[in-house]
C-alpha positions in Angstrom: 139.7 87.7 119.3 139.4 88.9 122.9 138.5 85.9 125.1 137.8 88.0 128.2 134.2 88.7 128.9 132.5 91.7 130.4 130.8 91.2 133.7 127.9 93.7 133.2 125.3 93.2 130.4 124.7 96.9 129.9 127.7 98.9 128.9 128.0 102.6 128.2 128.8 103.4 124.6 132.1 104.9 125.8 133.1 101.4 126.9 132.7 100.0 123.4 135.8 100.5 121.2 135.6 102.1 117.7 134.4 101.5 115.1 131.7 99.5 116.9 130.7 102.5 119.1 129.7 104.5 116.1 127.7 101.6 114.6 126.0 100.8 117.9 124.9 104.4 118.3 123.2 104.2 114.9 121.5 100.9 115.8 120.3 102.2 119.1 118.4 104.9 117.3 116.7 102.0 115.4 115.5 100.3 118.6 118.4 97.9 119.2 119.4 97.3 122.8 122.9 96.0 123.2 123.9 93.3 125.7 127.6 93.2 126.3 129.8 93.9 123.3 128.3 91.8 120.5 124.7 90.8 121.3 121.6 92.8 120.3 118.0 92.6 121.3 115.2 94.3 119.4 111.5 94.2 120.1 109.7 92.5 117.3 106.7 94.4 115.8 104.6 91.3 116.7 105.2 91.9 120.4 103.5 95.3 119.9 100.7 93.8 117.9 100.1 91.1 120.5 100.1 93.5 123.4 97.9 96.3 121.8 95.7 94.3 119.4 95.8 90.7 120.4 97.4 89.7 117.1 100.1 87.1 116.9 102.8 86.1 114.4 102.8 82.9 112.4 105.1 81.1 114.9 102.2 81.3 117.4 99.8 79.9 114.8 102.1 77.1 113.7 104.0 76.2 116.9 102.3 77.9 119.8 104.9 80.6 120.4 103.2 83.5 122.2 104.5 86.6 120.4 104.5 88.9 123.5 106.7 86.4 125.4 109.3 86.1 122.7 112.7 87.7 122.7 114.2 88.6 119.3 118.0 88.6 119.6 121.3 87.8 118.0 124.7 87.1 119.6 126.4 88.4 116.4 124.9 91.8 115.7 127.4 92.9 113.1 129.0 89.6 111.8 128.1 87.3 109.0 129.7 85.4 106.1 127.2 86.7 103.6 126.0 90.0 102.2 122.6 88.9 101.0 120.6 91.2 98.7 117.5 91.0 100.9 119.3 91.5 104.3 118.7 94.4 106.6 122.0 93.9 108.5 124.0 97.1 108.8 127.1 97.0 106.7 130.3 99.2 106.7 129.2 101.2 103.7 125.9 102.1 105.4 127.6 104.1 108.2 131.0 105.0 106.7 132.8 102.8 109.2 135.1 99.8 108.6 135.2 96.5 110.5 135.9 92.9 109.9 132.4 91.4 109.1 133.7 87.8 109.1 135.6 87.5 112.4 134.1 88.5 115.8 136.6 90.5 117.9 134.9 89.7 121.3 133.5 86.7 123.0 131.2 87.4 125.9 130.1 84.9 128.5 126.9 83.0 127.6 125.5 83.2 131.1 125.8 87.0 131.1 124.1 87.1 127.7 121.2 84.9 128.8 120.5 87.2 131.8 121.1 90.3 129.8 118.7 89.6 127.0 115.9 89.1 129.5 116.6 92.4 131.1 116.9 94.1 127.7 113.5 92.6 126.6 111.9 94.0 129.8 113.5 97.4 129.1 111.9 97.4 125.7 108.4 96.9 127.3 108.6 99.5 130.0 106.5 102.1 128.0 103.5 99.8 127.8 102.6 100.1 131.5 100.8 103.4 130.7 99.3 102.1 127.4 95.5 102.2 127.5 95.0 99.2 125.2 97.4 96.8 127.0 96.0 94.2 129.5 98.2 94.4 132.6 98.1 90.6 132.9 99.3 90.2 129.4 102.1 92.7 130.0 103.1 90.8 133.1 103.4 87.6 131.0 105.5 89.5 128.5 107.9 90.6 131.3 108.5 86.9 131.9 109.5 85.6 128.4 109.2 82.0 127.4 110.9 81.9 124.1 114.1 83.3 122.4 114.3 83.7 118.6 118.1 83.6 117.9 117.6 85.3 114.5 117.6 89.1 114.7 120.6 89.9 112.5 124.0 88.5 111.6 125.0 84.8 111.6 124.5 83.3 115.2 126.7 80.3 114.5 129.8 82.6 114.4 129.4 83.0 118.1 131.8 80.3 119.3 129.9 79.6 122.5 126.5 79.2 120.9 125.7 75.8 122.4 126.5 77.1 125.8 124.2 80.0 125.2 121.3 77.8 124.1 121.8 75.7 127.3 121.8 78.9 129.5 118.5 80.0 127.8 116.9 76.6 128.4 118.0 76.6 132.0 115.9 79.7 132.5 112.8 77.9 131.3 112.7 79.3 127.8 112.6 77.6 124.4 114.9 78.5 121.4 114.5 78.8 117.7 117.9 79.1 116.1 118.0 80.6 112.5 121.2 80.1 110.6 122.4 80.4 107.0 124.1 77.1 107.4 127.7 78.3 106.8 129.0 76.7 110.0 128.2 73.0 109.9 131.1 72.4 112.3 129.5 74.5 115.0 126.0 72.9 114.5 127.5 69.4 114.7 129.1 70.1 118.0 126.5 72.1 119.9 126.6 71.4 123.7 122.8 71.6 123.5 120.4 71.6 120.5 117.9 74.4 120.0 114.3 73.6 120.5 113.9 74.0 116.7 116.6 74.6 114.1 116.0 76.7 111.0 118.2 76.9 107.9 117.3 79.9 105.8 117.9 79.7 102.0 117.1 81.7 98.9 119.4 80.0 96.4 119.0 76.6 94.8 122.5 76.1 93.4 126.0 77.5 93.6 125.5 80.0 90.8 122.3 81.5 92.3 124.0 81.5 95.8 126.9 83.6 94.5 124.6 86.0 92.8 122.1 86.5 95.7 123.8 85.6 98.9 127.1 87.2 98.0 129.5 85.2 100.2 132.3 87.0 102.0 134.4 83.8 102.5 135.1 81.0 100.0 133.3 77.7 99.7 130.2 78.8 101.6 127.8 77.0 99.3 129.6 73.7 100.0 129.3 74.5 103.7 125.5 75.0 103.3 125.2 71.6 101.6 127.1 70.0 104.5 124.7 71.7 107.0 121.7 70.3 105.0 123.2 66.8 105.1 123.5 67.3 108.9 119.9 68.0 109.6 118.6 64.4 109.8 121.0 63.9 112.8 119.2 66.4 114.9 116.7 65.1 117.5 114.9 68.5 117.6 112.6 69.6 114.8 114.3 71.1 111.8 113.1 73.6 109.2 114.2 74.8 105.8 112.9 78.3 105.3 112.7 79.3 101.7 112.5 83.1 101.2 110.8 83.7 97.8 112.0 86.8 95.9 110.0 87.6 92.8 112.1 87.8 89.7 114.8 85.6 91.3 113.8 82.2 92.7 110.1 81.5 91.8 110.7 79.8 88.4 110.7 76.1 87.6 114.5 75.7 87.8 114.5 77.1 91.3 111.5 74.9 92.3 113.3 71.7 91.2 116.5 72.9 92.9 114.7 73.5 96.2 113.1 70.1 96.0 116.5 68.5 95.7 117.8 70.4 98.8 114.7 69.3 100.7 115.4 65.7 99.7 119.0 66.0 100.9 118.0 67.6 104.3 114.8 65.7 105.1 113.6 68.6 107.4 110.6 68.3 109.7 109.1 71.4 108.1 109.5 73.6 105.1 108.4 77.2 105.5 107.9 79.0 102.2 107.8 82.7 102.9 107.7 85.9 100.9 110.6 88.4 101.0 109.4 91.5 102.7 110.5 94.9 101.3 112.1 96.3 104.5 115.2 98.1 105.8 118.3 98.5 103.7 117.1 95.8 101.3 114.9 98.5 99.7 118.1 100.0 98.2 119.0 96.7 96.5 115.7 95.2 95.5 112.5 96.7 94.0 109.2 96.7 95.8 107.7 94.3 93.3 110.3 91.7 94.4 107.9 91.0 97.3 105.4 88.3 96.1 101.8 88.2 97.1 100.6 85.5 99.4 98.7 83.7 96.7 101.9 83.5 94.7 103.7 82.0 97.7 100.9 79.5 98.1 101.0 78.5 94.5 104.8 77.9 94.7 104.3 76.0 98.0 101.7 73.7 96.4 104.0 72.9 93.5 106.9 72.2 96.0 104.6 69.9 98.0 103.8 67.9 94.9 107.5 67.5 94.1 108.6 66.5 97.6 105.7 64.6 99.1 105.3 67.2 101.8 101.8 68.4 102.7 100.5 71.9 103.1 99.6 72.1 106.8 98.9 75.7 107.4 99.5 79.3 106.3 99.4 82.8 107.6 98.3 85.2 104.9 99.3 88.4 106.8 103.0 87.2 107.0 102.8 85.6 103.5 104.1 82.2 104.7 103.0 78.6 104.1 104.0 75.6 106.2 104.8 72.2 104.7 105.5 69.0 106.5 105.2 65.2 106.3 103.6 65.4 109.7 99.9 65.5 110.1 100.1 68.5 112.4 103.0 70.7 113.7 104.7 70.0 116.9 103.6 72.5 119.5 106.4 74.2 121.3 104.4 76.7 123.4 100.9 77.2 124.7 99.9 80.1 122.6 97.2 80.1 119.8 95.7 76.7 120.7 94.9 74.7 117.5 95.9 77.9 115.6 97.5 76.0 112.8 94.1 74.7 111.5 92.1 77.8 112.1 90.9 79.8 109.1 90.0 83.4 108.6 88.3 85.4 105.8 91.8 85.9 104.3 92.4 82.2 104.1 89.0 81.7 102.4 89.9 84.4 99.9 93.2 82.7 99.1 91.4 79.3 98.6 89.0 81.1 96.2 91.9 82.5 94.2 93.6 79.1 94.1 90.5 77.5 92.8 90.3 80.0 90.0 93.9 79.4 89.1 93.3 75.7 89.0 90.3 76.1 86.7 92.5 78.2 84.4 95.2 75.5 84.4 97.8 77.7 85.9 98.7 75.4 88.8 
């Protein structure tokens, strides 16, 4: 691993060694902007929706995160300890190149990364100045981001200076949501600064299902995930278990009971039950009907709530996600979507109608 950092956040491809140069060239065509040698930023589609249509993602509805002021990034663009079936991370076989997916060869400076992701985010917005549907005031807000989702791709906890990076982001007046697969409890236990909110993302409910779906690249990762879940009650910041539902894999009663046990172990502030979305390279590994409908997600969430004592607080039908908690209302992190968590739309009313019909039929 190279300990020396680069000074400039924006490098020419010629300055990146192979095989990463070839891979980065492919990812640039997909909208990724690279910061230094291992960090990537990509504009989320909700940034576009917020700027052009005034529509916001579920993190705005639940937690107040204004989508147009959110940076989506990862300090580990190509590195992870899993090869999950539903993942869109670019892998060696996708581009005909070989690299070590488990060990990062570079470690860039967290201060440089924190500055670079802001500049990369602004670069991704440059074309909106001439867009007829974009409010200039809203665009100006977007140019001054307030939140960083450390979640784009790869496993962020493999970046050895993650806690320092979180601190540098916070120093710049931004909040952080860290999304991890939970394979590095040692890193999470020793962060120099906690994220504003911590997510542990899971699809499996036991070791057998983990081996089948999450396809670990290093040994004993399931045991590491369990250690991470045991660690969650020690965090002072809100914690979340995000369960990604994949139809045909983890929506049966055995999985339901298994998830309930994991929630009991971790005692998270929230549980987000979310549908797998048929996107990217996962389309080559999973069929389209593996993506559950929102009403199916809601039914599963209702059953999970009964088993765990958590309450259904909110949902966003468009994103097919349901929020559970033991709190009476979610903790607001940002100022977006005031009281959004309790607002209802026609889509919400339709879901409630479908749920009532299922209850009458004795199906839930």
